[in-house]
PAVEXFI-968914 format. One record per residue (C-alpha): x, y, z; residue number from 0; residue in one letter. Coordinates in Angstrom, 2 decimals, decimal comma. Layout:
<nodes>
<node><x>X</x><y>Y</y><z>Z</z><k>NUM</k><r>A</r></node>
...
</nodes>
This chain:
<nodes>
<node><x>108,49</x><y>133,43</y><z>78,33</z><k>0</k><r>M</r></node>
<node><x>109,46</x><y>129,88</y><z>77,65</z><k>1</k><r>D</r></node>
<node><x>110,61</x><y>127,63</y><z>80,43</z><k>2</k><r>I</r></node>
<node><x>113,77</x><y>125,93</y><z>79,57</z><k>3</k><r>L</r></node>
<node><x>115,31</x><y>122,87</y><z>81,46</z><k>4</k><r>P</r></node>
<node><x>118,67</x><y>123,42</y><z>83,06</z><k>5</k><r>T</r></node>
<node><x>121,30</x><y>120,83</y><z>83,34</z><k>6</k><r>A</r></node>
<node><x>120,37</x><y>120,36</y><z>86,98</z><k>7</k><r>A</r></node>
<node><x>116,51</x><y>119,98</y><z>86,45</z><k>8</k><r>E</r></node>
<node><x>114,71</x><y>116,69</y><z>85,92</z><k>9</k><r>T</r></node>
<node><x>111,79</x><y>116,08</y><z>83,47</z><k>10</k><r>D</r></node>
<node><x>109,58</x><y>116,03</y><z>86,48</z><k>11</k><r>A</r></node>
<node><x>110,74</x><y>119,50</y><z>87,64</z><k>12</k><r>E</r></node>
<node><x>110,49</x><y>121,05</y><z>84,41</z><k>13</k><r>V</r></node>
<node><x>106,84</x><y>119,86</y><z>84,03</z><k>14</k><r>I</r></node>
<node><x>106,05</x><y>121,02</y><z>87,48</z><k>15</k><r>A</r></node>
<node><x>107,53</x><y>124,41</y><z>86,54</z><k>16</k><r>D</r></node>
<node><x>105,19</x><y>124,50</y><z>83,42</z><k>17</k><r>L</r></node>
<node><x>102,07</x><y>123,48</y><z>85,36</z><k>18</k><r>V</r></node>
<node><x>102,46</x><y>125,97</y><z>88,06</z><k>19</k><r>R</r></node>
<node><x>103,17</x><y>128,54</y><z>85,53</z><k>20</k><r>A</r></node>
<node><x>99,85</x><y>127,80</y><z>83,89</z><k>21</k><r>L</r></node>
<node><x>98,06</x><y>127,79</y><z>87,16</z><k>22</k><r>M</r></node>
<node><x>99,58</x><y>131,20</y><z>87,96</z><k>23</k><r>E</r></node>
<node><x>98,54</x><y>132,62</y><z>84,43</z><k>24</k><r>R</r></node>
<node><x>95,00</x><y>131,26</y><z>85,26</z><k>25</k><r>K</r></node>
<node><x>94,87</x><y>133,17</y><z>88,62</z><k>26</k><r>G</r></node>
<node><x>94,68</x><y>130,06</y><z>90,87</z><k>27</k><r>L</r></node>
<node><x>96,38</x><y>131,03</y><z>94,36</z><k>28</k><r>P</r></node>
<node><x>99,16</x><y>128,76</y><z>95,56</z><k>29</k><r>K</r></node>
<node><x>97,06</x><y>127,34</y><z>98,56</z><k>30</k><r>E</r></node>
<node><x>94,51</x><y>126,00</y><z>96,04</z><k>31</k><r>E</r></node>
<node><x>96,84</x><y>124,24</y><z>93,40</z><k>32</k><r>R</r></node>
<node><x>97,32</x><y>120,97</y><z>94,95</z><k>33</k><r>S</r></node>
<node><x>93,56</x><y>120,57</y><z>95,64</z><k>34</k><r>R</r></node>
<node><x>92,76</x><y>121,68</y><z>92,12</z><k>35</k><r>T</r></node>
<node><x>95,15</x><y>119,11</y><z>90,68</z><k>36</k><r>L</r></node>
<node><x>93,65</x><y>116,55</y><z>92,89</z><k>37</k><r>A</r></node>
<node><x>90,27</x><y>117,27</y><z>91,48</z><k>38</k><r>T</r></node>
<node><x>91,54</x><y>117,15</y><z>87,83</z><k>39</k><r>I</r></node>
<node><x>93,32</x><y>113,91</y><z>88,23</z><k>40</k><r>L</r></node>
<node><x>91,26</x><y>112,19</y><z>90,84</z><k>41</k><r>D</r></node>
<node><x>94,22</x><y>111,72</y><z>93,21</z><k>42</k><r>L</r></node>
<node><x>95,03</x><y>112,57</y><z>96,68</z><k>43</k><r>S</r></node>
<node><x>96,05</x><y>116,14</y><z>97,56</z><k>44</k><r>V</r></node>
<node><x>99,37</x><y>114,71</y><z>98,93</z><k>45</k><r>Q</r></node>
<node><x>100,07</x><y>112,95</y><z>95,69</z><k>46</k><r>Q</r></node>
<node><x>99,45</x><y>116,16</y><z>93,72</z><k>47</k><r>C</r></node>
<node><x>101,76</x><y>118,09</y><z>95,93</z><k>48</k><r>Y</r></node>
<node><x>104,48</x><y>115,75</y><z>95,08</z><k>49</k><r>K</r></node>
<node><x>103,77</x><y>116,42</y><z>91,28</z><k>50</k><r>Y</r></node>
<node><x>103,60</x><y>120,20</y><z>91,86</z><k>51</k><r>L</r></node>
<node><x>107,07</x><y>120,09</y><z>93,61</z><k>52</k><r>K</r></node>
<node><x>108,51</x><y>118,17</y><z>90,63</z><k>53</k><r>G</r></node>
<node><x>109,23</x><y>114,99</y><z>92,86</z><k>54</k><r>R</r></node>
<node><x>107,22</x><y>112,67</y><z>90,59</z><k>55</k><r>V</r></node>
<node><x>106,68</x><y>113,02</y><z>86,93</z><k>56</k><r>E</r></node>
<node><x>103,45</x><y>113,69</y><z>85,42</z><k>57</k><r>L</r></node>
<node><x>102,41</x><y>111,41</y><z>82,46</z><k>58</k><r>T</r></node>
<node><x>101,29</x><y>112,55</y><z>79,07</z><k>59</k><r>V</r></node>
<node><x>97,66</x><y>111,50</y><z>79,78</z><k>60</k><r>S</r></node>
<node><x>97,65</x><y>113,37</y><z>83,07</z><k>61</k><r>Q</r></node>
<node><x>99,12</x><y>116,52</y><z>81,32</z><k>62</k><r>L</r></node>
<node><x>96,23</x><y>116,12</y><z>78,84</z><k>63</k><r>R</r></node>
<node><x>93,67</x><y>116,06</y><z>81,45</z><k>64</k><r>K</r></node>
<node><x>95,31</x><y>119,37</y><z>83,10</z><k>65</k><r>I</r></node>
<node><x>95,49</x><y>121,06</y><z>79,64</z><k>66</k><r>A</r></node>
<node><x>91,79</x><y>120,11</y><z>79,18</z><k>67</k><r>G</r></node>
<node><x>90,60</x><y>121,62</y><z>82,45</z><k>68</k><r>Y</r></node>
<node><x>92,42</x><y>124,83</y><z>81,77</z><k>69</k><r>F</r></node>
<node><x>91,51</x><y>124,95</y><z>78,09</z><k>70</k><r>D</r></node>
<node><x>94,85</x><y>125,25</y><z>76,73</z><k>71</k><r>V</r></node>
<node><x>96,85</x><y>123,26</y><z>74,19</z><k>72</k><r>P</r></node>
<node><x>98,66</x><y>120,25</y><z>75,37</z><k>73</k><r>L</r></node>
<node><x>101,99</x><y>121,72</y><z>74,00</z><k>74</k><r>E</r></node>
<node><x>101,85</x><y>124,25</y><z>76,52</z><k>75</k><r>V</r></node>
<node><x>102,63</x><y>121,74</y><z>79,41</z><k>76</k><r>L</r></node>
<node><x>105,28</x><y>119,58</y><z>77,37</z><k>77</k><r>L</r></node>
<node><x>108,93</x><y>120,49</y><z>77,84</z><k>78</k><r>P</r></node>
<node><x>111,07</x><y>120,79</y><z>74,62</z><k>79</k><r>I</r></node>
<node><x>112,47</x><y>117,18</y><z>75,22</z><k>80</k><r>S</r></node>
<node><x>111,93</x><y>114,23</y><z>77,49</z><k>81</k><r>G</r></node>
<node><x>108,46</x><y>113,17</y><z>77,00</z><k>82</k><r>L</r></node>
<node><x>107,25</x><y>111,29</y><z>73,87</z><k>83</k><r>P</r></node>
<node><x>105,05</x><y>113,07</y><z>71,26</z><k>84</k><r>D</r></node>
<node><x>101,43</x><y>112,67</y><z>72,59</z><k>85</k><r>P</r></node>
<node><x>100,11</x><y>112,42</y><z>69,24</z><k>86</k><r>E</r></node>
<node><x>102,26</x><y>109,58</y><z>68,26</z><k>87</k><r>A</r></node>
<node><x>100,85</x><y>107,29</y><z>70,97</z><k>88</k><r>G</r></node>
<node><x>98,83</x><y>104,18</y><z>69,89</z><k>89</k><r>I</r></node>
<node><x>95,95</x><y>102,67</y><z>72,07</z><k>90</k><r>E</r></node>
<node><x>97,19</x><y>99,12</y><z>72,50</z><k>91</k><r>A</r></node>
<node><x>96,66</x><y>95,96</y><z>74,84</z><k>92</k><r>T</r></node>
<node><x>99,62</x><y>94,96</y><z>76,97</z><k>93</k><r>L</r></node>
<node><x>99,55</x><y>91,37</y><z>77,24</z><k>94</k><r>L</r></node>
<node><x>100,88</x><y>90,03</y><z>80,72</z><k>95</k><r>S</r></node>
<node><x>100,33</x><y>86,53</y><z>82,31</z><k>96</k><r>D</r></node>
<node><x>97,50</x><y>86,24</y><z>79,86</z><k>97</k><r>E</r></node>
<node><x>95,80</x><y>89,15</y><z>81,15</z><k>98</k><r>A</r></node>
<node><x>95,05</x><y>92,10</y><z>78,79</z><k>99</k><r>G</r></node>
<node><x>95,96</x><y>95,72</y><z>80,10</z><k>100</k><r>I</r></node>
<node><x>94,73</x><y>98,82</y><z>78,38</z><k>101</k><r>C</r></node>
<node><x>97,84</x><y>101,10</y><z>77,47</z><k>102</k><r>C</r></node>
<node><x>99,39</x><y>103,62</y><z>75,15</z><k>103</k><r>T</r></node>
<node><x>102,54</x><y>102,57</y><z>73,26</z><k>104</k><r>V</r></node>
<node><x>104,94</x><y>104,80</y><z>71,48</z><k>105</k><r>W</r></node>
<node><x>106,53</x><y>102,31</y><z>68,79</z><k>106</k><r>T</r></node>
<node><x>110,13</x><y>102,70</y><z>67,22</z><k>107</k><r>G</r></node>
<node><x>111,63</x><y>101,12</y><z>64,10</z><k>108</k><r>T</r></node>
<node><x>110,52</x><y>97,51</y><z>62,90</z><k>109</k><r>Q</r></node>
<node><x>112,88</x><y>94,94</y><z>64,50</z><k>110</k><r>V</r></node>
<node><x>113,44</x><y>91,18</y><z>64,38</z><k>111</k><r>V</r></node>
<node><x>113,11</x><y>88,62</y><z>67,43</z><k>112</k><r>I</r></node>
<node><x>116,16</x><y>88,96</y><z>69,48</z><k>113</k><r>S</r></node>
<node><x>117,53</x><y>88,41</y><z>72,94</z><k>114</k><r>R</r></node>
<node><x>118,42</x><y>91,84</y><z>73,47</z><k>115</k><r>S</r></node>
<node><x>114,85</x><y>93,29</y><z>72,92</z><k>116</k><r>I</r></node>
<node><x>112,48</x><y>92,82</y><z>75,91</z><k>117</k><r>D</r></node>
<node><x>109,23</x><y>94,12</y><z>74,49</z><k>118</k><r>W</r></node>
<node><x>107,63</x><y>94,62</y><z>71,11</z><k>119</k><r>I</r></node>
<node><x>104,48</x><y>95,88</y><z>69,56</z><k>120</k><r>A</r></node>
<node><x>102,57</x><y>94,55</y><z>66,72</z><k>121</k><r>Y</r></node>
<node><x>99,21</x><y>95,07</y><z>64,85</z><k>122</k><r>E</r></node>
<node><x>96,58</x><y>92,22</y><z>64,40</z><k>123</k><r>K</r></node>
<node><x>93,30</x><y>92,76</y><z>63,03</z><k>124</k><r>N</r></node>
<node><x>93,39</x><y>96,39</y><z>63,37</z><k>125</k><r>G</r></node>
<node><x>94,20</x><y>96,37</y><z>66,99</z><k>126</k><r>R</r></node>
<node><x>97,78</x><y>96,94</y><z>68,48</z><k>127</k><r>W</r></node>
<node><x>99,34</x><y>94,67</y><z>71,11</z><k>128</k><r>Y</r></node>
<node><x>102,49</x><y>94,95</y><z>73,48</z><k>129</k><r>V</r></node>
<node><x>104,14</x><y>91,53</y><z>74,26</z><k>130</k><r>D</r></node>
<node><x>107,47</x><y>90,13</y><z>75,23</z><k>131</k><r>R</r></node>
<node><x>109,84</x><y>89,73</y><z>72,30</z><k>132</k><r>C</r></node>
<node><x>110,39</x><y>86,02</y><z>72,87</z><k>133</k><r>R</r></node>
<node><x>106,49</x><y>85,71</y><z>72,51</z><k>134</k><r>Q</r></node>
<node><x>106,31</x><y>87,63</y><z>69,44</z><k>135</k><r>A</r></node>
<node><x>104,25</x><y>86,51</y><z>66,30</z><k>136</k><r>P</r></node>
<node><x>106,37</x><y>85,26</y><z>63,28</z><k>137</k><r>T</r></node>
<node><x>103,59</x><y>86,14</y><z>60,66</z><k>138</k><r>D</r></node>
<node><x>103,62</x><y>90,01</y><z>60,92</z><k>139</k><r>R</r></node>
<node><x>105,94</x><y>93,00</y><z>61,50</z><k>140</k><r>P</r></node>
<node><x>107,05</x><y>93,85</y><z>65,11</z><k>141</k><r>I</r></node>
<node><x>108,19</x><y>97,21</y><z>66,25</z><k>142</k><r>F</r></node>
<node><x>110,56</x><y>98,28</y><z>69,05</z><k>143</k><r>F</r></node>
<node><x>108,55</x><y>99,79</y><z>72,05</z><k>144</k><r>V</r></node>
<node><x>110,05</x><y>103,09</y><z>72,98</z><k>145</k><r>E</r></node>
<node><x>107,62</x><y>104,07</y><z>75,86</z><k>146</k><r>H</r></node>
<node><x>104,37</x><y>102,71</y><z>77,42</z><k>147</k><r>I</r></node>
<node><x>101,80</x><y>104,47</y><z>79,67</z><k>148</k><r>E</r></node>
<node><x>99,37</x><y>101,99</y><z>81,37</z><k>149</k><r>V</r></node>
<node><x>95,80</x><y>102,94</y><z>81,83</z><k>150</k><r>T</r></node>
<node><x>94,89</x><y>102,38</y><z>85,61</z><k>151</k><r>I</r></node>
<node><x>91,52</x><y>102,27</y><z>87,05</z><k>152</k><r>D</r></node>
<node><x>91,98</x><y>104,98</y><z>89,91</z><k>153</k><r>R</r></node>
<node><x>88,75</x><y>104,32</y><z>91,83</z><k>154</k><r>S</r></node>
<node><x>91,09</x><y>102,93</y><z>94,62</z><k>155</k><r>R</r></node>
<node><x>94,67</x><y>103,39</y><z>94,68</z><k>156</k><r>A</r></node>
<node><x>96,62</x><y>100,05</y><z>95,43</z><k>157</k><r>F</r></node>
<node><x>99,12</x><y>100,25</y><z>98,24</z><k>158</k><r>S</r></node>
<node><x>102,53</x><y>98,86</y><z>97,66</z><k>159</k><r>V</r></node>
<node><x>105,33</x><y>98,14</y><z>100,18</z><k>160</k><r>A</r></node>
<node><x>108,71</x><y>98,58</y><z>98,63</z><k>161</k><r>V</r></node>
<node><x>111,81</x><y>97,17</y><z>100,48</z><k>162</k><r>L</r></node>
<node><x>115,42</x><y>97,66</y><z>99,45</z><k>163</k><r>D</r></node>
<node><x>118,45</x><y>98,47</y><z>101,85</z><k>164</k><r>D</r></node>
<node><x>119,34</x><y>100,94</y><z>98,91</z><k>165</k><r>S</r></node>
<node><x>117,45</x><y>104,22</y><z>99,68</z><k>166</k><r>Q</r></node>
<node><x>118,08</x><y>105,40</y><z>96,16</z><k>167</k><r>E</r></node>
<node><x>116,64</x><y>102,28</y><z>94,64</z><k>168</k><r>T</r></node>
<node><x>113,76</x><y>102,28</y><z>96,90</z><k>169</k><r>T</r></node>
<node><x>112,88</x><y>105,96</y><z>96,32</z><k>170</k><r>K</r></node>
<node><x>113,11</x><y>105,45</y><z>92,52</z><k>171</k><r>S</r></node>
<node><x>110,69</x><y>102,61</y><z>92,51</z><k>172</k><r>I</r></node>
<node><x>108,19</x><y>104,31</y><z>94,77</z><k>173</k><r>C</r></node>
<node><x>108,49</x><y>107,37</y><z>92,48</z><k>174</k><r>S</r></node>
<node><x>107,43</x><y>105,42</y><z>89,41</z><k>175</k><r>H</r></node>
<node><x>104,70</x><y>103,62</y><z>91,34</z><k>176</k><r>L</r></node>
<node><x>103,31</x><y>107,05</y><z>92,63</z><k>177</k><r>E</r></node>
<node><x>103,33</x><y>108,55</y><z>89,17</z><k>178</k><r>S</r></node>
<node><x>101,28</x><y>105,57</y><z>87,90</z><k>179</k><r>A</r></node>
<node><x>98,63</x><y>106,18</y><z>90,83</z><k>180</k><r>G</r></node>
<node><x>99,76</x><y>103,65</y><z>93,36</z><k>181</k><r>F</r></node>
<node><x>100,21</x><y>104,46</y><z>97,03</z><k>182</k><r>N</r></node>
<node><x>103,87</x><y>103,47</y><z>97,40</z><k>183</k><r>A</r></node>
<node><x>105,54</x><y>103,23</y><z>100,83</z><k>184</k><r>E</r></node>
<node><x>109,40</x><y>102,90</y><z>101,11</z><k>185</k><r>P</r></node>
<node><x>111,19</x><y>100,66</y><z>103,68</z><k>186</k><r>F</r></node>
<node><x>114,88</x><y>100,20</y><z>104,05</z><k>187</k><r>Y</r></node>
<node><x>114,78</x><y>97,10</y><z>106,80</z><k>188</k><r>T</r></node>
<node><x>112,57</x><y>94,07</y><z>107,18</z><k>189</k><r>P</r></node>
<node><x>111,86</x><y>95,05</y><z>110,84</z><k>190</k><r>D</r></node>
<node><x>110,23</x><y>98,32</y><z>109,60</z><k>191</k><r>S</r></node>
<node><x>107,98</x><y>96,43</y><z>107,47</z><k>192</k><r>V</r></node>
<node><x>106,93</x><y>94,05</y><z>110,07</z><k>193</k><r>K</r></node>
<node><x>106,25</x><y>97,01</y><z>112,33</z><k>194</k><r>Q</r></node>
<node><x>104,02</x><y>98,60</y><z>109,57</z><k>195</k><r>A</r></node>
<node><x>102,21</x><y>95,33</y><z>109,15</z><k>196</k><r>L</r></node>
<node><x>101,06</x><y>95,51</y><z>112,75</z><k>197</k><r>Q</r></node>
<node><x>98,55</x><y>98,33</y><z>111,74</z><k>198</k><r>T</r></node>
<node><x>97,99</x><y>97,93</y><z>107,94</z><k>199</k><r>K</r></node>
<node><x>97,95</x><y>95,41</y><z>105,09</z><k>200</k><r>R</r></node>
<node><x>99,47</x><y>96,24</y><z>101,62</z><k>201</k><r>F</r></node>
<node><x>97,88</x><y>95,12</y><z>98,33</z><k>202</k><r>D</r></node>
<node><x>101,10</x><y>94,32</y><z>97,03</z><k>203</k><r>C</r></node>
<node><x>104,89</x><y>93,94</y><z>98,15</z><k>204</k><r>Y</r></node>
<node><x>108,28</x><y>94,51</y><z>96,25</z><k>205</k><r>I</r></node>
<node><x>111,19</x><y>93,17</y><z>98,15</z><k>206</k><r>F</r></node>
<node><x>114,93</x><y>92,98</y><z>97,18</z><k>207</k><r>D</r></node>
<node><x>116,01</x><y>89,54</y><z>98,07</z><k>208</k><r>W</r></node>
<node><x>119,60</x><y>90,25</y><z>99,02</z><k>209</k><r>L</r></node>
<node><x>119,70</x><y>92,65</y><z>101,86</z><k>210</k><r>L</r></node>
<node><x>122,63</x><y>93,84</y><z>103,93</z><k>211</k><r>S</r></node>
<node><x>121,99</x><y>91,61</y><z>106,91</z><k>212</k><r>N</r></node>
<node><x>120,82</x><y>88,63</y><z>105,06</z><k>213</k><r>G</r></node>
<node><x>117,75</x><y>88,03</y><z>102,87</z><k>214</k><r>T</r></node>
<node><x>114,10</x><y>89,04</y><z>102,85</z><k>215</k><r>S</r></node>
<node><x>112,99</x><y>85,41</y><z>103,24</z><k>216</k><r>Q</r></node>
<node><x>112,01</x><y>85,70</y><z>106,92</z><k>217</k><r>D</r></node>
<node><x>109,77</x><y>88,81</y><z>106,18</z><k>218</k><r>L</r></node>
<node><x>108,14</x><y>86,73</y><z>103,30</z><k>219</k><r>I</r></node>
<node><x>107,73</x><y>83,81</y><z>105,79</z><k>220</k><r>H</r></node>
<node><x>105,95</x><y>86,20</y><z>108,16</z><k>221</k><r>T</r></node>
<node><x>103,56</x><y>87,48</y><z>105,50</z><k>222</k><r>I</r></node>
<node><x>102,63</x><y>84,27</y><z>103,99</z><k>223</k><r>R</r></node>
<node><x>102,68</x><y>81,89</y><z>106,97</z><k>224</k><r>A</r></node>
<node><x>101,85</x><y>84,03</y><z>110,05</z><k>225</k><r>E</r></node>
<node><x>99,85</x><y>86,71</y><z>108,65</z><k>226</k><r>L</r></node>
<node><x>98,16</x><y>84,53</y><z>106,07</z><k>227</k><r>K</r></node>
<node><x>98,66</x><y>87,34</y><z>103,37</z><k>228</k><r>N</r></node>
<node><x>98,20</x><y>86,07</y><z>100,00</z><k>229</k><r>S</r></node>
<node><x>98,74</x><y>89,54</y><z>98,24</z><k>230</k><r>A</r></node>
<node><x>101,34</x><y>89,46</y><z>95,19</z><k>231</k><r>P</r></node>
<node><x>105,05</x><y>89,61</y><z>96,11</z><k>232</k><r>I</r></node>
<node><x>107,61</x><y>90,64</y><z>93,66</z><k>233</k><r>F</r></node>
<node><x>110,98</x><y>89,54</y><z>94,54</z><k>234</k><r>L</r></node>
<node><x>113,96</x><y>91,51</y><z>92,94</z><k>235</k><r>L</r></node>
<node><x>117,48</x><y>90,56</y><z>92,79</z><k>236</k><r>T</r></node>
<node><x>120,41</x><y>91,97</y><z>91,01</z><k>237</k><r>G</r></node>
<node><x>123,09</x><y>89,29</y><z>92,18</z><k>238</k><r>E</r></node>
<node><x>121,70</x><y>86,34</y><z>90,07</z><k>239</k><r>W</r></node>
<node><x>124,84</x><y>86,03</y><z>87,88</z><k>240</k><r>D</r></node>
<node><x>127,44</x><y>87,17</y><z>90,57</z><k>241</k><r>T</r></node>
<node><x>127,20</x><y>84,31</y><z>92,97</z><k>242</k><r>G</r></node>
<node><x>126,20</x><y>86,57</y><z>95,87</z><k>243</k><r>R</r></node>
<node><x>122,59</x><y>85,28</y><z>95,67</z><k>244</k><r>A</r></node>
<node><x>122,06</x><y>81,53</y><z>96,01</z><k>245</k><r>D</r></node>
<node><x>120,01</x><y>80,56</y><z>92,91</z><k>246</k><r>K</r></node>
<node><x>118,60</x><y>77,55</y><z>94,90</z><k>247</k><r>T</r></node>
<node><x>117,31</x><y>79,59</y><z>97,76</z><k>248</k><r>D</r></node>
<node><x>115,68</x><y>82,02</y><z>95,42</z><k>249</k><r>I</r></node>
<node><x>114,00</x><y>79,27</y><z>93,34</z><k>250</k><r>Q</r></node>
<node><x>112,96</x><y>77,35</y><z>96,57</z><k>251</k><r>R</r></node>
<node><x>111,39</x><y>80,70</y><z>97,87</z><k>252</k><r>A</r></node>
<node><x>109,57</x><y>81,54</y><z>94,65</z><k>253</k><r>V</r></node>
<node><x>108,06</x><y>77,92</y><z>94,77</z><k>254</k><r>A</r></node>
<node><x>107,26</x><y>77,88</y><z>98,39</z><k>255</k><r>S</r></node>
<node><x>105,68</x><y>81,31</y><z>98,64</z><k>256</k><r>Y</r></node>
<node><x>104,37</x><y>81,88</y><z>95,25</z><k>257</k><r>N</r></node>
<node><x>106,52</x><y>84,90</y><z>94,52</z><k>258</k><r>L</r></node>
<node><x>107,06</x><y>86,60</y><z>91,37</z><k>259</k><r>I</r></node>
<node><x>110,75</x><y>86,92</y><z>90,67</z><k>260</k><r>A</r></node>
<node><x>112,28</x><y>89,86</y><z>88,69</z><k>261</k><r>K</r></node>
<node><x>115,81</x><y>90,52</y><z>87,69</z><k>262</k><r>I</r></node>
<node><x>117,30</x><y>93,85</y><z>88,17</z><k>263</k><r>K</r></node>
<node><x>117,44</x><y>96,16</y><z>86,54</z><k>264</k><r>P</r></node>
<node><x>113,59</x><y>96,19</y><z>86,13</z><k>265</k><r>V</r></node>
<node><x>111,79</x><y>97,69</y><z>83,40</z><k>266</k><r>H</r></node>
<node><x>109,44</x><y>100,02</y><z>85,55</z><k>267</k><r>M</r></node>
<node><x>106,73</x><y>100,49</y><z>82,78</z><k>268</k><r>D</r></node>
<node><x>106,14</x><y>96,91</y><z>82,71</z><k>269</k><r>I</r></node>
<node><x>106,56</x><y>96,29</y><z>86,53</z><k>270</k><r>L</r></node>
<node><x>103,71</x><y>98,73</y><z>86,92</z><k>271</k><r>V</r></node>
<node><x>101,41</x><y>96,80</y><z>84,49</z><k>272</k><r>A</r></node>
<node><x>102,41</x><y>93,31</y><z>86,21</z><k>273</k><r>E</r></node>
<node><x>101,53</x><y>94,96</y><z>89,83</z><k>274</k><r>I</r></node>
<node><x>98,25</x><y>96,10</y><z>88,42</z><k>275</k><r>Y</r></node>
<node><x>97,45</x><y>92,83</y><z>86,75</z><k>276</k><r>S</r></node>
<node><x>98,30</x><y>90,84</y><z>89,80</z><k>277</k><r>A</r></node>
<node><x>96,42</x><y>93,18</y><z>92,14</z><k>278</k><r>S</r></node>
<node><x>93,27</x><y>92,84</y><z>89,88</z><k>279</k><r>Q</r></node>
<node><x>93,42</x><y>89,12</y><z>90,22</z><k>280</k><r>K</r></node>
<node><x>93,96</x><y>89,25</y><z>93,93</z><k>281</k><r>Q</r></node>
<node><x>91,12</x><y>91,61</y><z>94,21</z><k>282</k><r>E</r></node>
<node><x>88,67</x><y>89,40</y><z>92,13</z><k>283</k><r>S</r></node>
<node><x>89,67</x><y>86,40</y><z>94,32</z><k>284</k><r>S</r></node>
<node><x>89,06</x><y>87,97</y><z>97,78</z><k>285</k><r>D</r></node>
</nodes>
């Protein structure tokens, strides 16, 4: 029987239903499913438990691995709608801060350079590239980017601390990062981050600038000046144009602490790629 999504189900939940149904048909006991999925995807059992519960959405490339392991067509694990056609994906290089990152891109219609478009794809010498629209070449056709999947080296999962006083925002960011293979830990106050830093070190940080009781500047100072931690720090703000966030303070913090500023809403596929790129650079310099 086909599994159809209900109005209340997310794509992640529908996909989890399909994966669990496949495992049941293959006679895999419930207590072994998370462990088996961890073996297939080379991830932790805890992360795969989240996948099977529908808390985090499996990517097309992950579903392809699962289908191959159980020797079934990929279509068995694809919901009727929601995910891009896996056969339409193009192997490409995502250009970010002059670093090339392997990815799969799904392109839309041909477009022209426009401020309303963030990312585009184009073909050059038989290879595809994804870049910001403002940096698009003018001597060849460019195409709208519908979807991106970044290929990440999973030999060691990067740890990312995410701070935002909005629990919904924090959980959403962590969900996207975990889906991409990162170990993301949510925090809602600067003090909770400081407490965690007493016993662990993160590979990367994502902080909202404007919090309910001030800004994240003191926390950033602690990481940079007191802990001497040079890991990438992504600074998010959604109040750039409202006047609530002081632009001068943000600019000074970015310059003083070597931060990577991002304006909300953030394109999560691109943020994942930039975190991976920044972490790779940091790892090579350690």
